[in-house]
N, C-alpha and C positions, 0 to 999 in steps of 0.2 A: 502494500500501499503505497502511495506517494504522499509524504510530508517534510513539507519545501523539498530543503535542502537532502533529505535522504530517503530510503527507499525501511521501509516496516517489512519485514519476515512476521507473516500472521500464521506463520503453520507451528510458532511456540509465542509461549506468553510474554508480553513485553514486563518490565515492570519500568512505572512513575513513580519517580522521586517529585514528591512534593513539597514545595515549600513555602512557609508561607509568611511572609515580606507585614506581615498586620500587629499591630500592638496588642490585639485581644484575641487572637486566634483560641480557638479549642483546643488546639493538640503540643502546641508546644509554647504560649504564655507567650509572644512577643522575642522570641529569642534574635529572629532573623533581620530586626529592625534594622540596622545599621550593615548598611551595602558590601564591606568588606567581609564582615560575617556571614552572610549570606550566599554570597561567589565565595569564598574556601567551604560555608555547607552544601553545598550543589556539585561541588568537584568532590567533595568527598563521597557524597551520591553517588556519581560517576563512579568512583574505587570500588564502591560498597556493592553495583553494578547495576546503578537504575540505569534501560535503557530510554529514558525520554525524562527531563526536567519539568515540571510544574510552574509554574510562580504566579503566588496570591499576592495582589497586595490590599482586597477588600476582603474581610470575614465573612462567612457565610455561616454564622455559628447560629442558634436562634437566638435570639436580642438584637444582635449586630446593629449597629446604626450603617445607613448608607454614609462608602466614602466619597467625595465630591470626586468625577474626573481626574479635576488639574495633581490632587493630592494622590491617586490609585498612577499615578502616569507619573510623578514625580518618586514614588516607591520603586517601579520596575523600570523604569528608565537604565540605570546605571548597572543594575542587574542584569538585564535583559543582554544591553551593550556587549558587555563581557561574554556571558556565557552565549551570544552567541556570535561571536570573535573566534572563544577558544572553537568553535566547529567540535566538539567534542560527540553532540547527542544532540537533537532535535531540541529545540527549545520551545514548551508550551507558556500561554497565559492564561491566565482564568478569571476571566474578567464576561459582566452583561451587556456593559457599557461601550457602543458604536465606536466613541469617540477616543476610549482608551484599546481598543480592536485598531483603529486606523494607525494610532502613533506608536502603536507596538510590530506594527506590519508593518509599518515603513524603518523600524532598525532587526528587521528579517526575521520575528517566529515561526516557527512551523506548524503550530499548530494552535488552532485557537478553542479553546475547554469552556463551554457557558453554560452557567447552573438555568440562565432560565432561557433555552431552546432559540437564542438568536431571534425572542420575540423587538428589541430593541430594534426600534426606529432607524433604517440603512443601514443595519447587520448584514442582511441577504446581502442588498449591494453592494455594501463594501467586500462583504467574500467571495464575490463572483464575479469583482476583479484581479484573485490570486488562487486562481485554479489549484495550484500546485497544495496551498498550505489548508492541511488538513480539520476537520472540523468534530469535535466531540459534544454531543448533545445532552443536556443534563436535565432536572426536571424536581421545579419546584413548584409549591402551592406559595403566593405572595413573596413577601419579600421576610428575610430573614428575623426582623422584627416582629413581623404579624405570622410567619409562617406555623408556628404552632396551636394558632384558633382554625385550621383550616388541617387537620390528618383525619377527617371519616372519606373515604370510602368503601362505594360497596364489593368492589373484588380491583384493590389495590394493581397487584401485576396491570388486568386488561386494563382499566383507566391510567394506567402511565404507559405501558405499548400506542395506546389510541393516542394522547400527548403526541411522543415524539414519533409516532407515523405520520401524524398530524403536521409537524414543524418538519421535516424531511419533504413531504410532498408541499410544502411551501415558497 
């Protein structure tokens, strides 16, 4: 599968190293806010076997506040620049904002990982201009600050599948 500058071999499992450059991450408590530490940690994940690096700058933990696009871009830019320049692994960014996607695509990211299934205005049109960039569609009801209020499904697998199928068809 084409993934930006790389080709992923899908005949085996590919490991994604996740780096959250947020002060309120549920998984690391803000350990990777400093760009130099974040870059060093990403390189450590490569050495440990990560096939893809996924960098996020806005927490999606329940109750998290939305981060302005310019702040998200400022957090991501030095990390993405360094990892793209390294050229060792595909670099993914985890964002739901078209403006953030656009800025990171200009820096050469290989994959867009969107927890909101490319619902942001202009996201689909933007990605159509980057045919080699891979896309990871995710599902989330509401926003992080409200998603715990909307957890009832009649059939969670069928409903999430229908949502993702509709996003692929969009």
